[in-house]
C-alpha positions in Angstrom: -127.1 151.1 76.6 -128.5 149.8 73.1 -127.3 150.3 69.4 -128.6 152.5 67.3 -130.0 149.6 65.0 -131.5 147.8 68.1 -133.7 150.5 69.1 -137.7 149.2 68.1 -139.3 152.5 68.8 -138.9 156.4 68.6 -139.1 156.3 72.7 -136.2 153.9 72.8 -134.3 156.3 70.3 -135.0 159.6 72.4 -134.2 158.0 75.4 -130.8 156.8 74.2 -130.1 160.2 73.0 -131.3 161.8 76.7 -128.8 159.4 77.9 -125.7 160.2 75.8 -126.5 164.1 75.9 -126.4 164.0 79.8 -123.2 162.4 79.7 -121.6 165.0 77.4 -123.0 167.6 79.7 -121.3 166.0 82.7 -118.1 165.7 81.1 -118.5 169.4 79.8 -119.1 170.3 83.6 -115.8 168.0 84.3 -113.7 169.8 81.8 -114.9 173.2 83.5 -113.4 171.8 86.6 -109.9 171.3 84.9 -110.4 174.9 83.3 -110.7 176.2 86.7 -107.3 174.9 87.7 -105.3 175.5 84.9 -105.3 179.2 86.4 -103.2 177.8 88.9 -100.5 177.5 86.0 -100.7 180.7 84.1 -99.6 184.0 84.6 -102.4 186.2 85.8 -103.0 188.2 82.3 -104.9 187.9 79.4 -102.4 186.9 76.7 -101.7 183.8 79.1 -105.2 183.0 79.5 -106.1 183.3 75.9 -102.9 181.5 74.7 -103.8 182.0 71.0 -101.2 179.3 69.9 -102.9 176.4 72.3 -106.6 177.7 71.3 -105.8 177.3 67.9 -104.1 173.9 68.3 -107.4 172.7 70.3 -109.7 174.0 67.3 -107.4 172.3 64.8 -107.2 168.8 66.8 -110.9 168.6 67.5 -111.7 169.6 63.7 -109.5 166.7 62.7 -111.0 164.2 65.3 -114.3 165.1 64.2 -113.7 164.3 60.6 -112.3 161.2 61.3 -115.5 160.1 63.2 -117.6 161.2 60.1 -118.6 164.4 61.7 -118.7 167.8 59.9 -115.8 169.4 61.1 -117.5 173.0 60.6 -120.0 172.3 62.9 -117.7 170.9 65.6 -115.2 173.6 65.0 -118.1 176.4 66.0 -119.1 174.2 68.7 -115.2 174.4 70.3 -115.0 178.1 69.3 -118.0 178.6 71.4 -117.0 176.5 74.4 -113.3 177.7 74.5 -114.5 181.3 74.1 -116.8 180.5 77.5 -114.5 178.8 79.4 -111.4 181.8 78.6 -114.5 184.3 79.6 -114.7 182.1 82.9 -111.2 182.1 83.7 -110.6 185.7 83.0 -113.3 186.3 85.6 -111.5 184.0 88.1 -108.2 185.8 87.9 -109.8 189.0 88.4 -111.6 188.0 91.3 -108.4 186.6 92.9 
């Protein structure tokens, strides 16, 4: 893939962005596969699934990673809060359906 500064047209920039988005979505799908497996190691209850300390630690570390990468920590934190809350809901469904 070209470096951003090597792009010679808006089409090349958009194509690169589309490719990156495909990678991101693929990685989110892979992450979800691990989320589904983690319930094998948790107690089948809401407190274990929510794991508030782990949730807070992930949020904090991802915010730090974002800021180190020059990204807006507030935005990345919001994205991860939404993502983790969604995955928690999915874990709870999986436990309920066991």
